[in-house]
PDB file of the backbone (N, CA, C, O) and the ligand in Angstrom, with CONECT records:
HET     ZN  A 101       1
ATOM      1  N   MET A   1       0.850  -1.183   0.000  1.00  0.00           N
ATOM      2  CA  MET A   1       0.000   0.000   0.000  1.00  0.00           C
ATOM      3  C   MET A   1       0.886   1.232   0.000  1.00  0.00           C
ATOM      4  O   MET A   1       1.741   1.413   0.867  1.00  0.00           O
ATOM      5  N   LYS A   2       0.662   2.049  -0.968  1.00  0.00           N
ATOM      6  CA  LYS A   2       1.462   3.271  -1.110  1.00  0.00           C
ATOM      7  C   LYS A   2       0.799   4.417  -0.344  1.00  0.00           C
ATOM      8  O   LYS A   2      -0.333   4.798  -0.639  1.00  0.00           O
ATOM      9  N   LEU A   3       1.515   4.960   0.642  1.00  0.00           N
ATOM     10  CA  LEU A   3       0.911   6.000   1.480  1.00  0.00           C
ATOM     11  C   LEU A   3       1.216   7.404   0.979  1.00  0.00           C
ATOM     12  O   LEU A   3       0.495   8.355   1.280  1.00  0.00           O
ATOM     13  N   TRP A   4       2.315   7.522   0.198  1.00  0.00           N
ATOM     14  CA  TRP A   4       2.684   8.873  -0.209  1.00  0.00           C
ATOM     15  C   TRP A   4       3.256   8.836  -1.613  1.00  0.00           C
ATOM     16  O   TRP A   4       3.957   7.855  -1.862  1.00  0.00           O
ATOM     17  N   PRO A   5       3.084   9.717  -2.556  1.00  0.00           N
ATOM     18  CA  PRO A   5       2.164  10.862  -2.430  1.00  0.00           C
ATOM     19  C   PRO A   5       0.722  10.444  -2.623  1.00  0.00           C
ATOM     20  O   PRO A   5       0.411   9.558  -3.419  1.00  0.00           O
ATOM     21  N   ARG A   6      -0.113  11.073  -1.911  1.00  0.00           N
ATOM     22  CA  ARG A   6      -1.545  10.761  -2.012  1.00  0.00           C
ATOM     23  C   ARG A   6      -2.151  11.493  -3.202  1.00  0.00           C
ATOM     24  O   ARG A   6      -1.804  12.636  -3.498  1.00  0.00           O
ATOM     25  N   ARG A   7      -3.026  10.832  -3.844  1.00  0.00           N
ATOM     26  CA  ARG A   7      -3.740  11.471  -4.947  1.00  0.00           C
ATOM     27  C   ARG A   7      -4.847  12.368  -4.388  1.00  0.00           C
ATOM     28  O   ARG A   7      -5.560  11.982  -3.462  1.00  0.00           O
ATOM     29  N   PRO A   8      -4.978  13.530  -4.943  1.00  0.00           N
ATOM     30  CA  PRO A   8      -6.090  14.367  -4.474  1.00  0.00           C
ATOM     31  C   PRO A   8      -7.412  13.735  -4.869  1.00  0.00           C
ATOM     32  O   PRO A   8      -7.577  13.212  -5.971  1.00  0.00           O
ATOM     33  N   GLU A   9      -8.333  13.799  -3.945  1.00  0.00           N
ATOM     34  CA  GLU A   9      -9.647  13.225  -4.249  1.00  0.00           C
ATOM     35  C   GLU A   9     -10.373  14.115  -5.244  1.00  0.00           C
ATOM     36  O   GLU A   9     -10.265  15.340  -5.180  1.00  0.00           O
ATOM     37  N   PRO A  10     -11.111  13.505  -6.162  1.00  0.00           N
ATOM     38  CA  PRO A  10     -11.857  14.332  -7.118  1.00  0.00           C
ATOM     39  C   PRO A  10     -12.889  15.189  -6.401  1.00  0.00           C
ATOM     40  O   PRO A  10     -13.524  14.771  -5.433  1.00  0.00           O
ATOM     41  N   ALA A  11     -13.028  16.401  -6.915  1.00  0.00           N
ATOM     42  CA  ALA A  11     -13.987  17.325  -6.303  1.00  0.00           C
ATOM     43  C   ALA A  11     -15.393  16.757  -6.444  1.00  0.00           C
ATOM     44  O   ALA A  11     -15.735  16.188  -7.480  1.00  0.00           O
ATOM     45  N   PRO A  12     -16.196  16.906  -5.420  1.00  0.00           N
ATOM     46  CA  PRO A  12     -17.568  16.398  -5.530  1.00  0.00           C
ATOM     47  C   PRO A  12     -18.336  17.176  -6.591  1.00  0.00           C
ATOM     48  O   PRO A  12     -18.212  18.394  -6.718  1.00  0.00           O
ATOM     49  N   THR A  13     -19.129  16.434  -7.342  1.00  0.00           N
ATOM     50  CA  THR A  13     -19.903  17.098  -8.391  1.00  0.00           C
ATOM     51  C   THR A  13     -21.143  17.712  -7.768  1.00  0.00           C
ATOM     52  O   THR A  13     -21.911  17.048  -7.071  1.00  0.00           O
ATOM     53  N   ARG A  14     -21.314  18.980  -8.035  1.00  0.00           N
ATOM     54  CA  ARG A  14     -22.483  19.688  -7.519  1.00  0.00           C
ATOM     55  C   ARG A  14     -23.481  19.861  -8.641  1.00  0.00           C
ATOM     56  O   ARG A  14     -23.104  19.943  -9.810  1.00  0.00           O
ATOM     57  N   PRO A  15     -24.741  19.917  -8.294  1.00  0.00           N
ATOM     58  CA  PRO A  15     -25.736  20.193  -9.346  1.00  0.00           C
ATOM     59  C   PRO A  15     -25.508  21.577  -9.925  1.00  0.00           C
ATOM     60  O   PRO A  15     -25.348  22.552  -9.190  1.00  0.00           O
ATOM     61  N   ARG A  16     -25.493  21.654 -11.253  1.00  0.00           N
ATOM     62  CA  ARG A  16     -25.238  22.932 -11.919  1.00  0.00           C
ATOM     63  C   ARG A  16     -26.524  23.722 -12.010  1.00  0.00           C
ATOM     64  O   ARG A  16     -27.593  23.174 -12.279  1.00  0.00           O
ATOM     65  N   ALA A  17     -26.402  25.032 -11.779  1.00  0.00           N
ATOM     66  CA  ALA A  17     -27.575  25.887 -11.920  1.00  0.00           C
ATOM     67  C   ALA A  17     -27.937  26.008 -13.391  1.00  0.00           C
ATOM     68  O   ALA A  17     -27.061  26.020 -14.256  1.00  0.00           O
ATOM     69  N   ASN A  18     -29.200  26.095 -13.663  1.00  0.00           N
ATOM     70  CA  ASN A  18     -29.684  26.217 -15.030  1.00  0.00           C
ATOM     71  C   ASN A  18     -29.427  27.640 -15.528  1.00  0.00           C
ATOM     72  O   ASN A  18     -30.006  28.587 -14.997  1.00  0.00           O
ATOM     73  N   PRO A  19     -28.559  27.809 -16.553  1.00  0.00           N
ATOM     74  CA  PRO A  19     -28.239  29.174 -17.010  1.00  0.00           C
ATOM     75  C   PRO A  19     -29.443  29.921 -17.564  1.00  0.00           C
ATOM     76  O   PRO A  19     -29.516  31.146 -17.467  1.00  0.00           O
ATOM     77  N   THR A  20     -30.387  29.187 -18.147  1.00  0.00           N
ATOM     78  CA  THR A  20     -31.595  29.853 -18.658  1.00  0.00           C
ATOM     79  C   THR A  20     -32.414  30.409 -17.506  1.00  0.00           C
ATOM     80  O   THR A  20     -32.907  31.535 -17.566  1.00  0.00           O
ATOM     81  N   ARG A  21     -32.553  29.620 -16.471  1.00  0.00           N
ATOM     82  CA  ARG A  21     -33.306  30.063 -15.289  1.00  0.00           C
ATOM     83  C   ARG A  21     -32.619  31.282 -14.664  1.00  0.00           C
ATOM     84  O   ARG A  21     -33.288  32.224 -14.241  1.00  0.00           O
ATOM     85  N   ILE A  22     -31.299  31.262 -14.608  1.00  0.00           N
ATOM     86  CA  ILE A  22     -30.562  32.396 -14.046  1.00  0.00           C
ATOM     87  C   ILE A  22     -30.819  33.649 -14.874  1.00  0.00           C
ATOM     88  O   ILE A  22     -31.054  34.724 -14.323  1.00  0.00           O
ATOM     89  N   ALA A  23     -30.773  33.508 -16.213  1.00  0.00           N
ATOM     90  CA  ALA A  23     -30.982  34.666 -17.083  1.00  0.00           C
ATOM     91  C   ALA A  23     -32.397  35.223 -16.931  1.00  0.00           C
ATOM     92  O   ALA A  23     -32.598  36.437 -16.943  1.00  0.00           O
ATOM     93  N   VAL A  24     -33.382  34.320 -16.787  1.00  0.00           N
ATOM     94  CA  VAL A  24     -34.766  34.782 -16.601  1.00  0.00           C
ATOM     95  C   VAL A  24     -34.890  35.503 -15.265  1.00  0.00           C
ATOM     96  O   VAL A  24     -35.558  36.533 -15.179  1.00  0.00           O
ATOM     97  N   LEU A  25     -34.260  34.978 -14.230  1.00  0.00           N
ATOM     98  CA  LEU A  25     -34.320  35.636 -12.924  1.00  0.00           C
ATOM     99  C   LEU A  25     -33.602  36.986 -12.963  1.00  0.00           C
ATOM    100  O   LEU A  25     -34.054  37.951 -12.347  1.00  0.00           O
ATOM    101  N   GLU A  26     -32.476  37.052 -13.693  1.00  0.00           N
ATOM    102  CA  GLU A  26     -31.780  38.335 -13.832  1.00  0.00           C
ATOM    103  C   GLU A  26     -32.683  39.360 -14.503  1.00  0.00           C
ATOM    104  O   GLU A  26     -32.696  40.535 -14.136  1.00  0.00           O
ATOM    105  N   HIS A  27     -33.442  38.889 -15.498  1.00  0.00           N
ATOM    106  CA  HIS A  27     -34.366  39.801 -16.176  1.00  0.00           C
ATOM    107  C   HIS A  27     -35.455  40.262 -15.216  1.00  0.00           C
ATOM    108  O   HIS A  27     -35.779  41.449 -15.168  1.00  0.00           O
ATOM    109  N   ASP A  28     -36.021  39.331 -14.451  1.00  0.00           N
ATOM    110  CA  ASP A  28     -37.149  39.660 -13.587  1.00  0.00           C
ATOM    111  C   ASP A  28     -36.721  40.529 -12.410  1.00  0.00           C
ATOM    112  O   ASP A  28     -37.416  41.479 -12.048  1.00  0.00           O
ATOM    113  N   LEU A  29     -35.582  40.204 -11.818  1.00  0.00           N
ATOM    114  CA  LEU A  29     -35.208  40.867 -10.576  1.00  0.00           C
ATOM    115  C   LEU A  29     -34.332  42.096 -10.811  1.00  0.00           C
ATOM    116  O   LEU A  29     -34.433  43.074 -10.071  1.00  0.00           O
ATOM    117  N   LEU A  30     -33.484  42.057 -11.821  1.00  0.00           N
ATOM    118  CA  LEU A  30     -32.518  43.133 -12.017  1.00  0.00           C
ATOM    119  C   LEU A  30     -32.755  43.925 -13.295  1.00  0.00           C
ATOM    120  O   LEU A  30     -32.143  44.975 -13.493  1.00  0.00           O
ATOM    121  N   GLY A  31     -33.634  43.437 -14.164  1.00  0.00           N
ATOM    122  CA  GLY A  31     -33.914  44.158 -15.399  1.00  0.00           C
ATOM    123  C   GLY A  31     -32.865  43.949 -16.474  1.00  0.00           C
ATOM    124  O   GLY A  31     -32.813  44.712 -17.439  1.00  0.00           O
ATOM    125  N   ILE A  32     -32.018  42.918 -16.328  1.00  0.00           N
ATOM    126  CA  ILE A  32     -30.988  42.654 -17.332  1.00  0.00           C
ATOM    127  C   ILE A  32     -31.611  41.882 -18.481  1.00  0.00           C
ATOM    128  O   ILE A  32     -32.195  40.818 -18.274  1.00  0.00           O
ATOM    129  N   LYS A  33     -31.487  42.420 -19.707  1.00  0.00           N
ATOM    130  CA  LYS A  33     -32.078  41.744 -20.855  1.00  0.00           C
ATOM    131  C   LYS A  33     -31.179  40.593 -21.295  1.00  0.00           C
ATOM    132  O   LYS A  33     -29.963  40.758 -21.393  1.00  0.00           O
ATOM    133  N   PRO A  34     -31.776  39.419 -21.563  1.00  0.00           N
ATOM    134  CA  PRO A  34     -30.965  38.301 -22.055  1.00  0.00           C
ATOM    135  C   PRO A  34     -30.532  38.546 -23.492  1.00  0.00           C
ATOM    136  O   PRO A  34     -31.148  39.329 -24.214  1.00  0.00           O
ATOM    137  N   GLU A  35     -29.465  37.867 -23.897  1.00  0.00           N
ATOM    138  CA  GLU A  35     -28.979  38.014 -25.267  1.00  0.00           C
ATOM    139  C   GLU A  35     -30.023  37.492 -26.232  1.00  0.00           C
ATOM    140  O   GLU A  35     -30.633  36.452 -25.985  1.00  0.00           O
ATOM    141  N   PRO A  36     -30.238  38.210 -27.342  1.00  0.00           N
ATOM    142  CA  PRO A  36     -31.229  37.746 -28.319  1.00  0.00           C
ATOM    143  C   PRO A  36     -30.838  36.387 -28.877  1.00  0.00           C
ATOM    144  O   PRO A  36     -29.660  36.112 -29.104  1.00  0.00           O
ATOM    145  N   GLY A  37     -31.827  35.549 -29.094  1.00  0.00           N
ATOM    146  CA  GLY A  37     -31.570  34.238 -29.656  1.00  0.00           C
ATOM    147  C   GLY A  37     -31.310  33.163 -28.635  1.00  0.00           C
ATOM    148  O   GLY A  37     -31.180  31.993 -28.996  1.00  0.00           O
ATOM    149  N   THR A  38     -31.229  33.523 -27.361  1.00  0.00           N
ATOM    150  CA  THR A  38     -30.997  32.516 -26.337  1.00  0.00           C
ATOM    151  C   THR A  38     -32.335  31.967 -25.848  1.00  0.00           C
ATOM    152  O   THR A  38     -33.399  32.525 -26.113  1.00  0.00           O
ATOM    153  N   ALA A  39     -32.239  30.864 -25.132  1.00  0.00           N
ATOM    154  CA  ALA A  39     -33.461  30.256 -24.595  1.00  0.00           C
ATOM    155  C   ALA A  39     -34.137  31.194 -23.612  1.00  0.00           C
ATOM    156  O   ALA A  39     -35.364  31.217 -23.521  1.00  0.00           O
ATOM    157  N   ALA A  40     -33.354  31.968 -22.877  1.00  0.00           N
ATOM    158  CA  ALA A  40     -33.944  32.896 -21.909  1.00  0.00           C
ATOM    159  C   ALA A  40     -34.730  33.989 -22.622  1.00  0.00           C
ATOM    160  O   ALA A  40     -35.817  34.362 -22.182  1.00  0.00           O
ATOM    161  N   ALA A  41     -34.183  34.507 -23.725  1.00  0.00           N
ATOM    162  CA  ALA A  41     -34.895  35.528 -24.489  1.00  0.00           C
ATOM    163  C   ALA A  41     -36.194  34.972 -25.029  1.00  0.00           C
ATOM    164  O   ALA A  41     -37.214  35.661 -25.043  1.00  0.00           O
ATOM    165  N   LEU A  42     -36.158  33.719 -25.475  1.00  0.00           N
ATOM    166  CA  LEU A  42     -37.368  33.078 -25.984  1.00  0.00           C
ATOM    167  C   LEU A  42     -38.400  32.918 -24.868  1.00  0.00           C
ATOM    168  O   LEU A  42     -39.586  33.177 -25.073  1.00  0.00           O
ATOM    169  N   ALA A  43     -37.944  32.491 -23.687  1.00  0.00           N
ATOM    170  CA  ALA A  43     -38.875  32.277 -22.574  1.00  0.00           C
ATOM    171  C   ALA A  43     -39.558  33.582 -22.188  1.00  0.00           C
ATOM    172  O   ALA A  43     -40.761  33.607 -21.929  1.00  0.00           O
ATOM    173  N   ILE A  44     -38.787  34.667 -22.150  1.00  0.00           N
ATOM    174  CA  ILE A  44     -39.363  35.958 -21.762  1.00  0.00           C
ATOM    175  C   ILE A  44     -40.260  36.487 -22.878  1.00  0.00           C
ATOM    176  O   ILE A  44     -41.295  37.097 -22.609  1.00  0.00           O
ATOM    177  N   GLY A  45     -39.860  36.253 -24.143  1.00  0.00           N
ATOM    178  CA  GLY A  45     -40.691  36.690 -25.258  1.00  0.00           C
ATOM    179  C   GLY A  45     -42.015  35.960 -25.297  1.00  0.00           C
ATOM    180  O   GLY A  45     -43.053  36.565 -25.567  1.00  0.00           O
ATOM    181  N   LEU A  46     -41.988  34.655 -25.027  1.00  0.00           N
ATOM    182  CA  LEU A  46     -43.229  33.878 -24.999  1.00  0.00           C
ATOM    183  C   LEU A  46     -44.126  34.333 -23.855  1.00  0.00           C
ATOM    184  O   LEU A  46     -45.351  34.325 -23.971  1.00  0.00           O
ATOM    185  N   ARG A  47     -43.502  34.729 -22.752  1.00  0.00           N
ATOM    186  CA  ARG A  47     -44.272  35.197 -21.614  1.00  0.00           C
ATOM    187  C   ARG A  47     -45.050  36.446 -22.006  1.00  0.00           C
ATOM    188  O   ARG A  47     -46.210  36.620 -21.631  1.00  0.00           O
ATOM    189  N   ARG A  48     -44.380  37.319 -22.777  1.00  0.00           N
ATOM    190  CA  ARG A  48     -45.036  38.556 -23.184  1.00  0.00           C
ATOM    191  C   ARG A  48     -46.183  38.271 -24.148  1.00  0.00           C
ATOM    192  O   ARG A  48     -47.181  38.991 -24.159  1.00  0.00           O
ATOM    193  N   LEU A  49     -46.042  37.209 -24.966  1.00  0.00           N
ATOM    194  CA  LEU A  49     -47.120  36.853 -25.879  1.00  0.00           C
ATOM    195  C   LEU A  49     -48.322  36.288 -25.145  1.00  0.00           C
ATOM    196  O   LEU A  49     -49.437  36.292 -25.666  1.00  0.00           O
ATOM    197  N   GLY A  50     -48.095  35.809 -23.953  1.00  0.00           N
ATOM    198  CA  GLY A  50     -49.181  35.208 -23.206  1.00  0.00           C
ATOM    199  C   GLY A  50     -49.238  33.722 -23.471  1.00  0.00           C
ATOM    200  O   GLY A  50     -49.999  33.274 -24.328  1.00  0.00           O
ATOM    201  N   THR A  51     -48.455  32.961 -22.758  1.00  0.00           N
ATOM    202  CA  THR A  51     -48.431  31.532 -22.957  1.00  0.00           C
ATOM    203  C   THR A  51     -49.537  30.854 -22.169  1.00  0.00           C
ATOM    204  O   THR A  51     -49.721  29.640 -22.261  1.00  0.00           O
ATOM    205  N   CYS A  52     -50.274  31.643 -21.391  1.00  0.00           N
ATOM    206  CA  CYS A  52     -51.364  31.075 -20.615  1.00  0.00           C
ATOM    207  C   CYS A  52     -52.552  30.803 -21.519  1.00  0.00           C
ATOM    208  O   CYS A  52     -52.824  31.557 -22.453  1.00  0.00           O
ATOM    209  N   PHE A  53     -53.245  29.734 -21.234  1.00  0.00           N
ATOM    210  CA  PHE A  53     -54.540  29.523 -21.870  1.00  0.00           C
ATOM    211  C   PHE A  53     -55.506  30.594 -21.363  1.00  0.00           C
ATOM    212  O   PHE A  53     -56.278  31.167 -22.131  1.00  0.00           O
ATOM    213  N   GLU A  54     -55.449  30.845 -20.089  1.00  0.00           N
ATOM    214  CA  GLU A  54     -56.237  31.918 -19.483  1.00  0.00           C
ATOM    215  C   GLU A  54     -55.403  32.477 -18.338  1.00  0.00           C
ATOM    216  O   GLU A  54     -54.979  31.735 -17.452  1.00  0.00           O
ATOM    217  N   HIS A  55     -55.167  33.799 -18.360  1.00  0.00           N
ATOM    218  CA  HIS A  55     -54.366  34.407 -17.296  1.00  0.00           C
ATOM    219  C   HIS A  55     -55.109  34.313 -15.972  1.00  0.00           C
ATOM    220  O   HIS A  55     -56.338  34.303 -15.913  1.00  0.00           O
ATOM    221  N   GLN A  56     -54.316  34.245 -14.922  1.00  0.00           N
ATOM    222  CA  GLN A  56     -54.875  34.173 -13.575  1.00  0.00           C
ATOM    223  C   GLN A  56     -54.275  35.318 -12.774  1.00  0.00           C
ATOM    224  O   GLN A  56     -53.322  35.113 -12.022  1.00  0.00           O
ATOM    225  N   PRO A  57     -54.825  36.536 -12.925  1.00  0.00           N
ATOM    226  CA  PRO A  57     -54.196  37.682 -12.301  1.00  0.00           C
ATOM    227  C   PRO A  57     -54.469  37.777 -10.797  1.00  0.00           C
ATOM    228  O   PRO A  57     -55.540  37.412 -10.311  1.00  0.00           O
ATOM    229  N   VAL A  58     -53.481  38.270 -10.098  1.00  0.00           N
ATOM    230  CA  VAL A  58     -53.653  38.667  -8.703  1.00  0.00           C
ATOM    231  C   VAL A  58     -53.307  40.148  -8.646  1.00  0.00           C
ATOM    232  O   VAL A  58     -52.398  40.607  -9.338  1.00  0.00           O
ATOM    233  N   GLU A  59     -54.023  40.883  -7.833  1.00  0.00           N
ATOM    234  CA  GLU A  59     -53.826  42.323  -7.779  1.00  0.00           C
ATOM    235  C   GLU A  59     -52.579  42.648  -6.983  1.00  0.00           C
ATOM    236  O   GLU A  59     -52.360  42.115  -5.895  1.00  0.00           O
ATOM    237  N   THR A  60     -51.763  43.533  -7.543  1.00  0.00           N
ATOM    238  CA  THR A  60     -50.538  43.969  -6.853  1.00  0.00           C
ATOM    239  C   THR A  60     -50.502  45.485  -6.772  1.00  0.00           C
ATOM    240  O   THR A  60     -49.426  46.078  -6.704  1.00  0.00           O
ATOM    241  N   THR A  61     -51.666  46.115  -6.780  1.00  0.00           N
ATOM    242  CA  THR A  61     -51.736  47.575  -6.784  1.00  0.00           C
ATOM    243  C   THR A  61     -51.100  48.149  -5.519  1.00  0.00           C
ATOM    244  O   THR A  61     -51.321  47.662  -4.411  1.00  0.00           O
ATOM    245  N   THR A  62     -50.311  49.190  -5.721  1.00  0.00           N
ATOM    246  CA  THR A  62     -49.783  49.932  -4.580  1.00  0.00           C
ATOM    247  C   THR A  62     -50.358  51.346  -4.638  1.00  0.00           C
ATOM    248  O   THR A  62     -51.008  51.722  -5.613  1.00  0.00           O
ATOM    249  N   LEU A  63     -50.115  52.115  -3.596  1.00  0.00           N
ATOM    250  CA  LEU A  63     -50.719  53.447  -3.502  1.00  0.00           C
ATOM    251  C   LEU A  63     -50.276  54.349  -4.648  1.00  0.00           C
ATOM    252  O   LEU A  63     -51.037  55.224  -5.060  1.00  0.00           O
ATOM    253  N   GLY A  64     -49.075  54.161  -5.170  1.00  0.00           N
ATOM    254  CA  GLY A  64     -48.577  55.040  -6.210  1.00  0.00           C
ATOM    255  C   GLY A  64     -49.086  54.715  -7.606  1.00  0.00           C
ATOM    256  O   GLY A  64     -48.855  55.491  -8.534  1.00  0.00           O
ATOM    257  N   ASP A  65     -49.772  53.590  -7.781  1.00  0.00           N
ATOM    258  CA  ASP A  65     -50.209  53.193  -9.119  1.00  0.00           C
ATOM    259  C   ASP A  65     -51.428  54.001  -9.553  1.00  0.00           C
ATOM    260  O   ASP A  65     -52.377  54.152  -8.784  1.00  0.00           O
ATOM    261  N   PRO A  66     -51.409  54.525 -10.791  1.00  0.00           N
ATOM    262  CA  PRO A  66     -52.558  55.294 -11.267  1.00  0.00           C
ATOM    263  C   PRO A  66     -53.779  54.427 -11.542  1.00  0.00           C
ATOM    264  O   PRO A  66     -54.905  54.918 -11.463  1.00  0.00           O
ATOM    265  N   GLN A  67     -53.584  53.143 -11.865  1.00  0.00           N
ATOM    266  CA  GLN A  67     -54.712  52.243 -12.082  1.00  0.00           C
ATOM    267  C   GLN A  67     -54.353  50.884 -11.503  1.00  0.00           C
ATOM    268  O   GLN A  67     -53.174  50.583 -11.318  1.00  0.00           O
ATOM    269  N   PRO A  68     -55.357  50.056 -11.213  1.00  0.00           N
ATOM    270  CA  PRO A  68     -55.059  48.757 -10.596  1.00  0.00           C
ATOM    271  C   PRO A  68     -54.131  47.914 -11.459  1.00  0.00           C
ATOM    272  O   PRO A  68     -54.352  47.760 -12.660  1.00  0.00           O
ATOM    273  N   THR A  69     -53.103  47.376 -10.845  1.00  0.00           N
ATOM    274  CA  THR A  69     -52.140  46.531 -11.543  1.00  0.00           C
ATOM    275  C   THR A  69     -52.161  45.138 -10.941  1.00  0.00           C
ATOM    276  O   THR A  69     -52.602  44.938  -9.809  1.00  0.00           O
ATOM    277  N   GLY A  70     -51.680  44.186 -11.713  1.00  0.00           N
ATOM    278  CA  GLY A  70     -51.642  42.817 -11.235  1.00  0.00           C
ATOM    279  C   GLY A  70     -50.571  42.017 -11.926  1.00  0.00           C
ATOM    280  O   GLY A  70     -49.893  42.501 -12.833  1.00  0.00           O
ATOM    281  N   LEU A  71     -50.429  40.784 -11.485  1.00  0.00           N
ATOM    282  CA  LEU A  71     -49.479  39.838 -12.078  1.00  0.00           C
ATOM    283  C   LEU A  71     -50.213  38.529 -12.309  1.00  0.00           C
ATOM    284  O   LEU A  71     -51.018  38.096 -11.484  1.00  0.00           O
ATOM    285  N   CYS A  72     -49.924  37.911 -13.438  1.00  0.00           N
ATOM    286  CA  CYS A  72     -50.492  36.593 -13.697  1.00  0.00           C
ATOM    287  C   CYS A  72     -49.715  35.571 -12.871  1.00  0.00           C
ATOM    288  O   CYS A  72     -48.486  35.528 -12.920  1.00  0.00           O
ATOM    289  N   THR A  73     -50.436  34.755 -12.118  1.00  0.00           N
ATOM    290  CA  THR A  73     -49.753  33.773 -11.277  1.00  0.00           C
ATOM    291  C   THR A  73     -49.235  32.605 -12.081  1.00  0.00           C
ATOM    292  O   THR A  73     -48.437  31.818 -11.572  1.00  0.00           O
ATOM    293  N   ARG A  74     -49.667  32.466 -13.326  1.00  0.00           N
ATOM    294  CA  ARG A  74     -49.201  31.346 -14.140  1.00  0.00           C
ATOM    295  C   ARG A  74     -47.975  31.708 -14.952  1.00  0.00           C
ATOM    296  O   ARG A  74     -46.983  30.979 -14.939  1.00  0.00           O
ATOM    297  N   CYS A  75     -48.034  32.852 -15.676  1.00  0.00           N
ATOM    298  CA  CYS A  75     -46.936  33.174 -16.575  1.00  0.00           C
ATOM    299  C   CYS A  75     -46.132  34.386 -16.115  1.00  0.00           C
ATOM    300  O   CYS A  75     -45.087  34.673 -16.700  1.00  0.00           O
ATOM    301  N   GLY A  76     -46.574  35.096 -15.104  1.00  0.00           N
ATOM    302  CA  GLY A  76     -45.805  36.215 -14.591  1.00  0.00           C
ATOM    303  C   GLY A  76     -45.970  37.491 -15.377  1.00  0.00           C
ATOM    304  O   GLY A  76     -45.237  38.453 -15.143  1.00  0.00           O
ATOM    305  N   ALA A  77     -46.926  37.534 -16.318  1.00  0.00           N
ATOM    306  CA  ALA A  77     -47.118  38.737 -17.117  1.00  0.00           C
ATOM    307  C   ALA A  77     -47.716  39.845 -16.260  1.00  0.00           C
ATOM    308  O   ALA A  77     -48.584  39.607 -15.421  1.00  0.00           O
ATOM    309  N   ALA A  78     -47.224  41.078 -16.495  1.00  0.00           N
ATOM    310  CA  ALA A  78     -47.792  42.240 -15.821  1.00  0.00           C
ATOM    311  C   ALA A  78     -49.148  42.538 -16.442  1.00  0.00           C
ATOM    312  O   ALA A  78     -49.292  42.497 -17.664  1.00  0.00           O
ATOM    313  N   MET A  79     -50.132  42.832 -15.623  1.00  0.00           N
ATOM    314  CA  MET A  79     -51.487  43.040 -16.128  1.00  0.00           C
ATOM    315  C   MET A  79     -52.068  44.310 -15.541  1.00  0.00           C
ATOM    316  O   MET A  79     -51.667  44.776 -14.475  1.00  0.00           O
ATOM    317  N   LEU A  80     -53.023  44.852 -16.272  1.00  0.00           N
ATOM    318  CA  LEU A  80     -53.712  46.067 -15.841  1.00  0.00           C
ATOM    319  C   LEU A  80     -55.204  45.788 -15.828  1.00  0.00           C
ATOM    320  O   LEU A  80     -55.714  45.031 -16.655  1.00  0.00           O
ATOM    321  N   LEU A  81     -55.898  46.405 -14.884  1.00  0.00           N
ATOM    322  CA  LEU A  81     -57.355  46.285 -14.813  1.00  0.00           C
ATOM    323  C   LEU A  81     -57.951  47.512 -15.491  1.00  0.00           C
ATOM    324  O   LEU A  81     -57.697  48.641 -15.072  1.00  0.00           O
ATOM    325  N   ASP A  82     -58.748  47.292 -16.543  1.00  0.00           N
ATOM    326  CA  ASP A  82     -59.322  48.444 -17.243  1.00  0.00           C
ATOM    327  C   ASP A  82     -60.603  48.906 -16.545  1.00  0.00           C
ATOM    328  O   ASP A  82     -61.036  48.331 -15.547  1.00  0.00           O
ATOM    329  N   GLU A  83     -61.190  49.959 -17.103  1.00  0.00           N
ATOM    330  CA  GLU A  83     -62.355  50.561 -16.443  1.00  0.00           C
ATOM    331  C   GLU A  83     -63.588  49.670 -16.479  1.00  0.00           C
ATOM    332  O   GLU A  83     -64.545  49.903 -15.740  1.00  0.00           O
ATOM    333  N   HIS A  84     -63.572  48.634 -17.350  1.00  0.00           N
ATOM    334  CA  HIS A  84     -64.704  47.717 -17.425  1.00  0.00           C
ATOM    335  C   HIS A  84     -64.527  46.516 -16.499  1.00  0.00           C
ATOM    336  O   HIS A  84     -65.383  45.633 -16.454  1.00  0.00           O
ATOM    337  N   GLY A  85     -63.423  46.484 -15.765  1.00  0.00           N
ATOM    338  CA  GLY A  85     -63.195  45.377 -14.848  1.00  0.00           C
ATOM    339  C   GLY A  85     -62.575  44.164 -15.479  1.00  0.00           C
ATOM    340  O   GLY A  85     -62.644  43.068 -14.924  1.00  0.00           O
ATOM    341  N   HIS A  86     -61.943  44.350 -16.681  1.00  0.00           N
ATOM    342  CA  HIS A  86     -61.283  43.230 -17.349  1.00  0.00           C
ATOM    343  C   HIS A  86     -59.776  43.398 -17.240  1.00  0.00           C
ATOM    344  O   HIS A  86     -59.245  44.489 -17.445  1.00  0.00           O
ATOM    345  N   TRP A  87     -59.094  42.306 -16.915  1.00  0.00           N
ATOM    346  CA  TRP A  87     -57.636  42.313 -16.868  1.00  0.00           C
ATOM    347  C   TRP A  87     -57.100  42.167 -18.270  1.00  0.00           C
ATOM    348  O   TRP A  87     -57.600  41.357 -19.051  1.00  0.00           O
ATOM    349  N   ARG A  88     -56.077  42.951 -18.599  1.00  0.00           N
ATOM    350  CA  ARG A  88     -55.396  42.784 -19.873  1.00  0.00           C
ATOM    351  C   ARG A  88     -53.890  42.862 -19.611  1.00  0.00           C
ATOM    352  O   ARG A  88     -53.443  43.438 -18.619  1.00  0.00           O
ATOM    353  N   VAL A  89     -53.114  42.262 -20.537  1.00  0.00           N
ATOM    354  CA  VAL A  89     -51.663  42.255 -20.388  1.00  0.00           C
ATOM    355  C   VAL A  89     -51.135  43.657 -20.628  1.00  0.00           C
ATOM    356  O   VAL A  89     -51.478  44.298 -21.621  1.00  0.00           O
ATOM    357  N   ALA A  90     -50.302  44.127 -19.716  1.00  0.00           N
ATOM    358  CA  ALA A  90     -49.739  45.464 -19.847  1.00  0.00           C
ATOM    359  C   ALA A  90     -48.637  45.457 -20.883  1.00  0.00           C
ATOM    360  O   ALA A  90     -47.790  44.564 -20.893  1.00  0.00           O
ATOM    361  N   GLU A  91     -48.645  46.454 -21.759  1.00  0.00           N
ATOM    362  CA  GLU A  91     -47.576  46.579 -22.743  1.00  0.00           C
ATOM    363  C   GLU A  91     -46.361  47.185 -22.047  1.00  0.00           C
ATOM    364  O   GLU A  91     -46.487  48.060 -21.190  1.00  0.00           O
ATOM    365  N   ALA A  92     -45.169  46.693 -22.440  1.00  0.00           N
ATOM    366  CA  ALA A  92     -43.942  47.180 -21.804  1.00  0.00           C
ATOM    367  C   ALA A  92     -43.621  48.584 -22.284  1.00  0.00           C
ATOM    368  O   ALA A  92     -42.623  49.168 -21.862  1.00  0.00           O
TER     369      ALA A  92
HETATM  370 ZN    ZN A 101     -50.744  34.384 -17.702  1.00  0.00          ZN2+
END
């Protein structure tokens, strides 16, 4: 049995973070736009198109908002409540 030199043990493999998920979170939390043509750009673009069959808005209105605002709990799209009481996707 050879005691020296000892071989360094291989580093434990850690689960890798999903780069697309990171890019989407950077967009949502920090406002960083993903590079065009990437999966993250596609995911955010599809979100804006409305990938929901039917949006499920929750109201997120704060005192400073001029009109009631909300977020879709399914796709995360920003939504506005119009004067007729219908939610629509807010344009960026
Ligand atoms: Zn939605």
